[in-house]
Structure formats: C-alpha cells, structure tokens
N, C-alpha and C positions, 0 to 999 in steps of 0.2 A: 504494500500500500504506500502510495506517495501522497504528498500534499495536493498534487494536481489531480489525482484520481482516487478519491477515497472509496473504500468499499461501500456497496449499496446499503449495508446494515450499519455503517458508521454514523455517528452523530456528527453533523456538520454545524459548526458554530457560526452564527452570523456575525460578520465583522462590523456591521453598522453601529453607530453610536446608540447607546442605551437611552431610554426615555429619561426625562429629568428626575423623576422620583427614583428610578433605578440607580442613577448616578449618585443621588443623595443618600439612599439607604443601602445600596449594594446587594440587595437580595430580591430577586424577581418574585419569589413566593410571597414575601411580605408586601411588596408593592402591589401585587395582584390582589391580595387580601384587602388592602386599603382602598384601591380603586373599586374592586368588587363590592366592598362594604358600602362605599359611597353610592354606587349604582343600585345596589340592593335596597338601601334605605330610600333612595330617590324613587325607585320603582314601587316600593311598598307605599310610600307617601302618595304616589299617583293613584295606586289602587284604593287606598283609604279615601282620598279625595273624591274619586269617581264613585266609590261605594256610598259615601255620604251624600253625594249630589244626585245620583240616579239609581242607587241600589234598590230602593223601595219600589221604583216603577219598572226598571229594566232588569234588575237582578245582579247578582255578583259576577255572573259570567261576562256581562257587558262591562263591568268595572275592571275585570281582568284584561279584557281585550283592549280597552281604551288606555289603561295603564301601561300595557306592553307597548302599544304604538307610540305613546308619549316618551317612553324611556329608551327604546332600542337605538335611536340615533345617538343620543348622549352616551350610552354605554359603549357603542362602537368607537366613537371619537375618543373617549377617555382611555379606553384600552389601547387603541392604536397609537395615540400620542404619548400617554404617560407611562404605559407599561412596556409595550413592545417596540415602539419607535420604528416601525417598518416604513418602507418607501415603495412607491409604485403599486400597481395592482389594487387600486382602491376599490373598484367595483367587484373584483374577485374576492377581496378580503371582506367587503361588506356582505356579499352573497354568502360566503362561508360563515360569517358571523351570524347572519340571519338564520342559516340552517341550524346552527347550534342553539341559538335562541329559540327557534321554533320548536325544536325538540323539547327544550326546557318548558316552553309555553304549553305544549300539548300535555306534558306530564303534570304541569301545574293545573290545567283544566280538569284532568281526570282525578287528580288527588283532591282538589277542592270539591268536586262533585261527590266523591266518596266521603270526605270529611263532613261537608255541610249537609248534603241531601241524604246521604246514606247513614251517617253516624250521628247527625244532629248537632255537630259542633258549630260554634259561631264563625262567620266568615273571616273577620279580622284576625283573631288569634290563629285560626287555621292557616291563613295566608302567611303569617309570620313564621310558623314552624316549617311549612312547605318551602318557603323562600330560602331558609337556611340550608335545607337539604339540597335543593336545586343548585344553589350557588356553589356548593362544594363540588358537585359533579361537573358543573359547567366549566370550571377551571381547566380541566383536562381537554375539553373540546376546543376551548380558545387557544390554549397553548399548543396542542398537537395538530390542530386543523385550521382554525380561522386565521391565525397570524404566523403560521409556520413558514420559515424561510430556510433556504440553504444557500451556500455560496456558489453552487452549480447553477448554470442557466437552465431554466425549465421550458424553454421554447418561446416565451414572450413575457 
C-alpha cells in the first residue's frame, strides 16, 4: 500500500481544514454532540411550538412534520460548516443528509404513534425521549454517509 493508492478497506483521512469548533475543541465526537445537541433542542422546540399552535386541531403528526421541515436546513448547515467542514458536492451532501434525516423522521413517526396512540403517553415527553435515541443513531449516518469524504477522486 502506498500513499497514492490506499487499499479499498483503508480509512482515508480528509486533509481539508476542520470546522471551527473542531479546531477549538479537537474532538469530532464532542463537536458533533454539541452541534447535534443544538439541532436536537432546536428541532424539539419547533415540535413543541407546532404542537402548541396546531396540535389540538391537526395533531402531533402535523407538528412532527412541520418541525422537521423547519429544522432540516439548519441542521444540514451547522453540521456541514461547524463539524465536518466539507467543500463541494453541496447538493449531494444535502441529499444524503436528507436521506439520513428521513430515516430518523420515519422512525420518529412510528415511535411517536406507538408511544402516544398505542401506549397512551403524552406527546411532548414522548418526543423528548425518542429524540435522544434518534440523535445517537443519526451520528453514524452523518459521519459515515452524509459528509463522508476521501482524498481519492470519486468521479465528480
């Protein structure tokens, strides 16, 4: 194996500059948790706001959808700039980010339906617990798919 031709299974480190928080704190896991925590809190606040505004008339599912739509662009931008500091491929990265988020979103809808409609739990506390679980799993999707880069050219 040479530096010019790493094995397919080798981990290739991106030489681009780290995001500002990563430079400050030095640990991507910690930075991801901080940014993810901010986005999780923001998304949860969007859900709570929509639930309080329309939950009685349209239900918690509508509050989840509207909260998601309000938060996905902010979450993409904060992760892209503050955590991963990738360049190029904005649309590809956004699409991949939405794929990971949509999976989390679908799990959220199912889990909320089970918790609220099936088990009779209140929507807001249920969302808080479910959000914590989903945030943990989403880290791996963002790290290993949405913002993954290698130093080798991938075609475009």
